[in-house]
N, C-alpha and C positions, 0 to 999 in steps of 0.2 A: 561422512564428513564432506564429501564433494557435493552431495545433494543438499546439505544444509547451506553450503556456500552459494550454490546456484539459487536456492530459494531466497536467501538473504539479498543477493544481487537483484533478483527479480522484484522483490518488495521495494528496494531502494529506487530502482528504475521506474516502477509504477508510481511511487510517491513523487518523484521529481517531475515526471511528465504531467501528473495531475496538478501539482502546484503551478507548473508553467501554464497549463490550460486555464486555471483559475485566475492567474495574473493577467493573461490575455483577455479573459472575459471582463475583468474589472477595468482594465485599461480602455477597452472599446465599448463599454456599456452605453456611452452616449449615442452610439449608432442605432440603438433600438428606437430612439426618439426621432432620429433624422431619416434613416432609410431602413425600413423593416427587413428587406431582403439581405442587406449587408449586416444588419444587426443579428439576424438569425445565424448567418455564417460566421460572424466574429464573436458572438456572445453565447448563443444557445447551444450550438454544436460543441464548442469547447467545454461548456459547463456539463453537458451530458457525458462527454468523453471523460472528464475529470471524475464524475460520479462513478462511471463504469470502472475506471482504473483504480479508484480508491476501494471499490467493492472487490475487485479481483485481488488487490494487494492484501486486503483484510482476510479474504478467503485463503489466500496462499499462506499468510501468517498463521491462521488458525489450523491449517492442515500440517504445517511444518513443526508445530509445537508438540512435543511428545506428551503422552498421557502421564499423569502423576503416578509414581510407583510407590508401593507400600512394602516392597520386599526389603529384607534386611541386607541383602547383598549390594543393593544400589545405594550408596551413601551420597548425600548431597551436602554442599556447603551451606552455611547459614543464609537463609533468605533466597536460595536458588532452587529452581525446579528441574535443573538439568543434572542427570546422574553422572557421576564421575566414574568411568569404567576402571581406572587404575587403582582404586582403593578397595 
């Protein structure tokens, strides 16, 4: 349970930082036409960082998802892929 919580928090943090980097890149995109050095620092690097963070968040989400179970002992609620251990 603790590992699932840590994974969920990591995914949320990666998503929020990626969205902040994308917002900064959109805000300062005019610097690419004015000064290319500042443009690279204010647009290209945050965009690359956002792509890396989104990739890491997706990888973390994929690894924290349990595989589907077909055993009769693990019952799931309708439409859910998470087994309920107390049933």
